[in-house]
N, C-alpha and C positions, 0 to 999 in steps of 0.2 A: 505554387499555384494558390490562389486565394479564392474565397467564396465569391460567387457572382453578386454584383451590387443589386441585382434584381431579386435575389433570394434573401429574405429576412430570416436570420438564424434565431431559433427559439430561445426564450428564457423559461426557466422552470416555473411552474404554478405552485405557489405556497398558500394561496388563499383557501384551499380546501382544508387547511389546518386552522388558520386564523385569518381574518380579513386584512390585518396589518399589524405591525409591531406595536402601534399605539392603540390597538383594539381593546376594549374592556375585557373581552374573553381571554385574550392573551395575558393581560395583567392579572386577571383573576386566577388563572391556572399557574402563573409564575409564583404568585404569593402562596397558593395552595401547595405546590410542590416544595417550595422552600420550607414551609411549615411541616410538611411531611417528613423532611429530613430531621427536623428537631424531634418530631414524634417518634421516628425510628430510633434515634439515639436514646430517647427515654425508654422505649421498649427494650433495647439492649441492656440498659441499666437495670430495669426491673427484673429481667430474666437472667441477669448475671452472665451476659455473653462477653466473656473476657478470658484471658489465659488463667487457668487454674490447674495446678498439678494434682489436686486431690479429688477431682470431680468423677462421679460415677456415670456410666452410660445407662441410667435408669429411666423410669417412666417420666420423671420431671424433665430430664435432658431431652428425651424423645419429643415431648410436647413442645418444649422450647424450640427445638430445631424446626419442627413442622411450622410453628407460628412465624418464626423469623424468616424462613425461606419464602413462605407465601407472601409476607409483607414486603420483603425485599424485591421479589419478582414484580409485584405491582408497582412499587416505586420506580424501579428501573424502566418499566414500560413508559410511564409518564415522563420521567426525566429525559429519556432518550429522544422522545418526540420533541420536547421543548428545546433541547440542546441542538438537535438537527435543524429545527425551524430557525433558531437564532443564527446558527452558523451559516445557513443558506444566504443570509444577508451579508455577513462578514466576508464570506468567500467570494461573493460576486461584486462587493464594493467595500473594501476594508476602510474606506473613509467615512462609512456610515456610523456616526457617533452614537446614535440610539442603539444600534445593533451591538456595537462594541461595549456599551455600558451594560446591556442585558447579558452579553456573554461573560463579562467580568463577574456579574452576580452568580451566574451558573458555574463559573470556575470555582467560586467559593463553595458551592454545593458539591462540586467534584472532590474537593478536599474532604468534606464530610463523608462522601461516599468511600473515599480511600480509607478513612479512619474506620468506618463500619466494616469494610472488607477485611482490614487487618485484624480487627477484633474478632470477627467471625472465624477467620482462618486460625487464629491462635486458640480460640475456644474449641473448634473441631479437632485441632491437633492434640488436645488433651483428652479426647474421647477415644473409646475403642471403635475404630472406624467400621470394622466388619460387623460388630454387634449392632451398631447404629444402622447400617445398611440392611441387615437381616430383619430388624424389628420395625423399621419405619418405611412405609411405602414412598414417602416423599424423599427419603434418603436414597432408596433404590433408584428412583427416577433421576437423582443427582449423584449417582455413585462415583462418576469420574471426578466431579467437583470435590466430593468428600475425600477421596484418596489423594488427590493433588493437594488439598488443603493440609493434610497430615504431613506431606513432604515439605510443603512451603513453610509450615509452621516452624520447622527446624531452622529456618533462615530468617526468622523475625527477631527484631530487637525487643526490648521490654515494651510493654504497652505504652508507657509514658514517652519513650523515645520514638515509637512509631507515630504517636499522635503529634508530637512536636515536628517530626520530619514531614508529615502531611501538611501541617500548617505552614511551615517554612517554604514548602514547595511552591506555594502560591506567589510568594515574592522572590522565589529562587528560580528553579527550573522552568516552571510554568510561565513566569514573567519573561524570562529570557526567550522562551519559545514564542511568545506573543510579539516580543520586540522583533525577532527575526521575521515572523510571518508578516507583520504590518510593514516593516521596512522594505522587504523584498517585493511585496505585492504592489507597493506604491512607487517603485523605482521607475523613473522615466529616463530614457536613454537618448542622448543626442546622436543623430545619425544622418548621414547625407543620403537623400533620396531624390532622384530626378533633378540634381543640381542644386537642391536646397537642403539646408540642415533643419530637420524636424525632430521633435521629441516623441518617441513611441514607448508604450509600456514594455517592460522587459519581456513579457510573454510573447509579444509580437516580434520583438527583435530576435528572440530565440527561434521563433518559427521561421525566420529567414534562413536558418540553416538548411531548409528544404527548398530554397529558391533554385531554379535551374541555372542562374548565372553565378559562375564561380566568383566573379568580382563582387556581386552583391553579398554572397556568403562570407567572403573575406572581410568586407567592410563591416558586416554585422558582427562577425566574430571579434574584430578589433574593438568595435564600439562596446560590445558586451563586456569584454575583459576590462576596458577602461572604466566602465560603470561599476563593475564589481570591485575594482581597485579603490575607487572613491568611497565605496561603502564598506570596505573590508574591516576597518577598525572595530566598529560596533558588532559586526557579525562575528569576528574572531573573539571578541569579549563574550558574546553569547555562547559560542562553541566551547571555549575554555571553561566557562562557568557551569554549563550543563554537564560536561564530561567530568569536571571536578566533583560535582555533586554525586554523580553516578558512582565514581570511585569511592568516595567517602562512605556512602550508604552501603555499597557492596561489601566493603571491609567490615563494617559494623554488623552486617547480616551474614558474615562468614561465607561469602562466595569467594572462591579462589580467584576468579577473574570476572570481569563484566561479561565475557563470552559464556561462562558457565551459567550465569543468571539468564542470559538471553536464550540459551539452549533449553533451559527449563521452561521459560515463557512460551517457547515455540513447540514444546512437546516432543523434542527429539534429543538424541544424545550425541556425544562427540564422534562416536563410530559412524553414525549416519552422516554427519557433516563431513567428516574426513573422506568417506567413500564418495560422496558427491563432488567434493572439491578435487579429489584425485582424478576422478573420471573426467571432469571438466578440463583440467590442465592437459590431459592426454589429447584433447581435441583442439587445443589452442592452434596447432599447425593448420588445422582445417579452417578455422576462422581467419587466420592470417592469409590462407590461400584465397578465401573469399574477398578479403580486403585488397589483395593484389589484383584480383580479377576486376574489381570495381575501379581500381586505379587505371587499368588498361582501358576499361570502357570509357572513363572520363578523359582519357588521353593525357594522363599525368604520370610521371615516373613513380611518385610516392604520394599517398594521400596526405592531405593536411587534416588537422582536426576538424576544420569547417567543411570537409568533404564527406565526413562520416554519414551524414543524412542527406547528401545530395541526391536529387531524384535521378533515376536512370530510365531508359526505355522511351524517352521523348515521344510525345504524341499519344501517350496513354490516356485512358479514360479519365475525365474529370468527374469526381464524385461529389456533386452537390449534396447538401444535406438531405434533400427530399429523395435523391437517388439512393443514397446510403440507407435511408429508412426503408424504402421499398425492398431493396436487396436483402437487408438483414432480416426483415420480417419473413420474407420468402424462404430464406435458408434455414432460419430457426424452425419454421413450420415443416420443412422437409425432414428435419430431425425428428420432431414430434409436434402434434397439434398443440399440446400444452405449452411448449416453449414458444411456438409461433404466436399464439394468442397473448401470451405474456408480453412479448416484444411489441405487438400491436398496441396493447394497452399502455405500455410505457410511453410510446409516442403520442397516442391519442389523449392521454391524461396529462401530457406535458410534464414529464418527470425530468426533462433534460434541459440544461442550460448550455448552449453551444457557442454563443458569440464571444470572441475575444474582445476585451475592452479594458480601459484604464480602471485600476483598483481591483480587478478580478485576479484571483490567484492563477498561476500558470499550471500547466499539466492537466491531469484528469483524475477524477476519483468518483467513487460511488459511496453513498452513505444511506444506511437504513433510516427511514423516517417514522413509520408506524406500521405495525402488523406486517402485511405483505407488500407495503409500499417502500420504494427507495427514491432517491434523487441522485442524478448523475450530472457531474460537471465535466465538460470537455471544452477545448478551444479549437473549434473545427476549422479546417481548411478543406480544399477539395481534392486532397491527395488520397490515394488508396490507404496509406498508412493511417490517416485520420479516420477513415471509415472502419479500419480494423480496431482502432482505439475505441471507437463507439461500441463496436460489438463486444470488445473486451469488458468495458464497464457495464454493459447490459448483462454480461455473464455474472458479474458480482451481484447485480440486482436479482438475477434468477436464483442465485445461491440464497439470497435473503428470502426470496419467495418460499424456498423449500425449508428454510429454518423457521418460518413464521409460526408454525404450530407448536414449536418448542417453547419452554419457559425462557425468560430473558437470560437467566443464569446458564441455561443449556445452549444458548445461541453463541456463547463466547468462543469464537473460532480462532485458533492460533494463526499467526501470519503465514506459517508454512502451508496451511490448507486454505488460506483465504484466496489464493489464486487458482484454485482447482477449477471452478466453473468458468472463470474469465478466460483462462487459456484455452479451455475446451471450446467455448463459444467462438472465440476469435479464430481458432483453427477451422471450425466448421465453415465460417464465412470466407476465410482465406482460400481454402481448398475449393470451395464453390466458385470463387472468382477466377481461380486458375483454370477451371474446366472450360470456360468460355472466353479465354483471353487470347489476344494476338501475341506475336513474339514480343513486341515492345511492351505490351501490357503484362505479359508473363515476367519479363525482366523487372518491371516496376513492382509487381506483387511479391516476387521472390526477394527483391531488395528490401521491401518494407518488412518482411518477416526476418530476413537475415540480419538486417541492421538492428532490429529489436533484439533478436537472439544474441547477437554479438554484444549488445549492451548488457543483457541480463547474465551472460556467462563471462565474457571477458572484462567488460567495464566494471561490473559488480564485483568481480574478483579484485580489481584495483581498489574499489571502495572498501572492500573487506580488509585488504592489506593496509590501506590508509588508516582505517579506524583502529586496527590492531596497533599500529605504530603510534597513533594518537594517544591511545590509552596508556601505552608503555611510557611515553615521554611526559604526558600530562600528570602522571603519578608523581613526578619530581617538581614540576613548575608549569606556569602558563607558557604557551607557545606563541611566538610572534606571527604576524601575517606572513612574513617571508619564510619562516620555518614551515608553516602549514602549506604554503605553495610548493616548497621543495619536496615535502613529504608526498604531496599529491602527484607531482610530475614523476617522482621516483616510482610510485606505485603504477602509474600509467606506462612507464618504460618497461617495468617488469612483466606486464601483461600483454601489451600490444607488440612488444619487441621492436623490430626495425621496420615495420610496415607503415608507420606514421612518421611524418616529418617532425623531428623533435623540437624544431623551432616554433611549432604551432600548437603544442599541447595546451591543455586547459588547466593552468595552475590553480584557478579559483573554483574548481568543481566542488570543493568542500563548502563553498558558499552557495553554490547552485542547489545542491541536493538538500531539501528540507528534511530528509530522513534522518540526518544527524542531530536535528534540533528538537529532541524530546527527552525529557528526563525519565520518561516511563518506558522507552524502548531504545535499547542499544543494539548495535549490529542489525539495523533495519534493512540490510542489503541482501544477505544470503537467502532469506525466505523467498525473495523473488526468483532466484535461481531455482530453488526447490520447487516453487510453484510452476514455473515454466516446464521443467523436466518431468514433474509429476503429472502435469496436465497433458503433456505430449505422450507420456506412457499410457494414460487413460484413453487418449484418442486412438492410439495404436490398438488397444484392447477392443475399443468400439468397432474399429475396422475389421478386426479378426472375427468378432462374434456380435453383430449389431443387436440382435433381439435379446440375447442374454444380458448384454451390457445395459441396454435401456431399462430392463426390468429392475436393475439394482442401482442405477446412477442417481436418481432423485433421492433414494434412501441414503446413499452415501453422503450427498450434500446435506441432508437433514441431520446427519450424525456427526458432523465435524466438531461439535462441542461436547460429544459424548464419549470420545475415545481418543487416544493419541494417534498421530499420523502413522506411527509404526504399526499399531494394532489395526487401524483401518486398512492400511496397505496389505497387511498379512491376510485379511479377509478376502482380498482380491488375488492372493497368491504372489505378492511382491515382497521381496526382502530388501528393505531400504538400507541395510547395513552392507549390502553387497554392491561393489562397483558395477557389477553386471547390469543391474537395473538401470543405473544412470547412463551407462554406455548405450543401452538399447534406446533410450530416449534421445541421446545425442546422435545416434545413427540416423534418426529422422531428420535432424538438422543437416548432417553430412550429405544425405541424399539431395537435399535442396541446394547445398553448396555445389555439388557435382553438376546439377542441372543448370544452375546459374553460370558456372564457369564454362560449361559447354556452349551455352547461348552466347556468351561474351566472345568466345573464340571462333564462332562460326564466321567464315570469310564471306 
């Protein structure tokens, strides 16, 4: 289903920040922020913020810490707004040369920020952290940052090497990332539609995976694969280069594996990851049971890859954007007036860009803009799944709202906790939609959730396996397009088992998923599984004791940069190292699979 031609899908409003990219106000602030980075570097030099083994945690160090943290928080506030403003143009039209040029300038400042961050971490690592926290109110407010800095400092190269690595990243990993993003956002795919061959943006072609017609889905799948194959060589070069850089720097920083560095970045340990992955694998038979039930519903012996997102329940409600807006605002308000007013504000102030179009990136995301404001990108169609995606991204924005009173350094939330509010808000809306749904609508809603949960648990496991194999083999040499495709389909076979037609798997999923293409984040996949299951666990707690949960939930969201996921979960009575916690969350999914299967098999 597609949006009605009579409904104009919104574009986000960025004029509240600056009138335009060529506005004098924007250029003034761009120059000022770029100068502020140079001033910050001079401040670091003057105060001796660098690695030193003989430094004392004395009054001079305390004063330096307080001064640097205050200045850095202020700079981050200004820089974040500028970067989000510029990226809003790049994300919605990657062919915008003015925006791309401005983003390139800001990427150079990102390198300066990385250098400053490494210097600060190394300097804190040479202090007595507990003395610093005890004697400085600013350090007490940033105690989690201080303690993590001491640990991270053990994995830093020399100051000269860290500075060189940051500079080279601009023409290394960051450049490869931009190549990938620009290339894939501008891909036009030839495809037959209504007897004619037309060219559509890749995002629109991938949306055809939700078309009711199996023939349309098949044609779209084949056209998509052909397009990825044509573009595979530069994309593979980007992937090999990024992963090679991650491996080289990881070795120099004494990380045993890229996964160990990723676990540190995400604030969890291997025991937590193993408990979650073990519990998830236990539930693979249930996900396969869901996929077999969907095959029966579609009248096929075995699902093809292009059937994974096929709509079911025919005749279900069409969720135009205005309908989705009204429903989401109402359900958020049922949870709490504060959440309802927040959602209404997001729509009223035009925080959302919803129209799929050429040059716009695919998928969906939410980014913090300034203070308590966010901006949300979606590619809306009129399916229930699209409505739930909108609720999900609004959940991210609600998380940003609760973080707004924290300093910028204390807003830094690990990916493992970044999905906490989004999953919770999506679940609120989905369960509300189920309460007033017909049988066909119930099937559609359950399918929207289960297909997403299957992606986050089963498919993300395949992506985790792929990335593990990728790092192991890339340590020896570059990998060819054919090798990457084989690794990808092998991982899909290990996770989906025999429920999918092996002739229709997606060998280019390594090219589809932008999560692989960042030199700053490896293993960008498992945090989504963590987020889904942690969010479902929180929702179950909300159902058990609504008033007690509501009294603490916003505070939890406000604290995601102040403590590790393990510690925050422990405050709620959850042990993340125990498979039992993850099994309890997966039981929520299993109940929906049971319900879906029962509806499918009703004669």
